[in-house]
N, C-alpha and C positions, 0 to 999 in steps of 0.2 A: 504494499500500499504506499503510495507516495506520501511524503511527510510534510510537504508544504504546497501552497496553492500554485507556486511557480512550477514545482516539479510535476504536479498534476497537469497543468496546461501544456508543458513540454511533452509529457507522456501522451496526452491526447493527440497532439499534432503529429508527433513522431509515429504513433500507432496508425494514424490515418495515412501517412505517407507510405509506411511499410505494408499495410494490409488493404489499402483502398477504402472504399466507402463502407462504413460500419454503422450499426444501430447502437442505441444507448446500451442495450443489453450486452452486445458484444464488447463494447468499450468497458463496461463494468467488469466483465470477466477478465479481459486482457489486463486491465490496470489494477484489478483488485481494489476498486474504489467504491465507496457507498454512493448510491444513486442520487441522493439530494445534493451532495457536493459536486458530483459529476455534472448534473444538470446546471447548477450554478456556474461552473467554470465553462461549460459549453456555451451558455448564454453570453458570458463575457467574451469568449473567442469569436462568436458570431458578431457581436457588437463591434469588435476590433477588426472585423473582416479577415480574420485568419482562418476561419472555418466556415463552410457553407452548409446550410441545412436543406436537404431535398425531401420535400413531403411526398410520400407515396402511399396514401391511404393511412392506415393505422400505424405502420412502421416507418418513421422518418429515418433517413440515413444521413450521415454527416461525411463530408469530404473536405480535404485540406484545400485552402486557397493559396495562390501564389504568395501572398503576404505572409502566411504561415511558414512557408518554406524559407523565405528570406529571413524571417526572425530566427528560425532555428540555425541557419547558416551564420547569422550574426553572433549568436551564442556559441558558435562552434560545436553544435550538437550533431550537425550534418557535415559531411565533407563538402568542400567547395566545388566539387564536380557538378557538371550540368545535370539537372533532373528534368525530364520531360513530363509534363502534366497533360 
């Protein structure tokens, strides 16, 4: 379980880059985070335009936006190699 909000946000964006579009349930399992804090941080990342929410009926999926990739590169979480989106 991530120990801070920043680590959770980085984990969300990194998981979306590595695994592609994911639902809240899938992110909860991957990150071992509790759903209320995950929802709160997803809302923050959407507001900051780092993550995009795609509504598909009952199950919304989340994908990483280009800004999310750039932020992770800035924090040197991702290699600076080119990533195709």
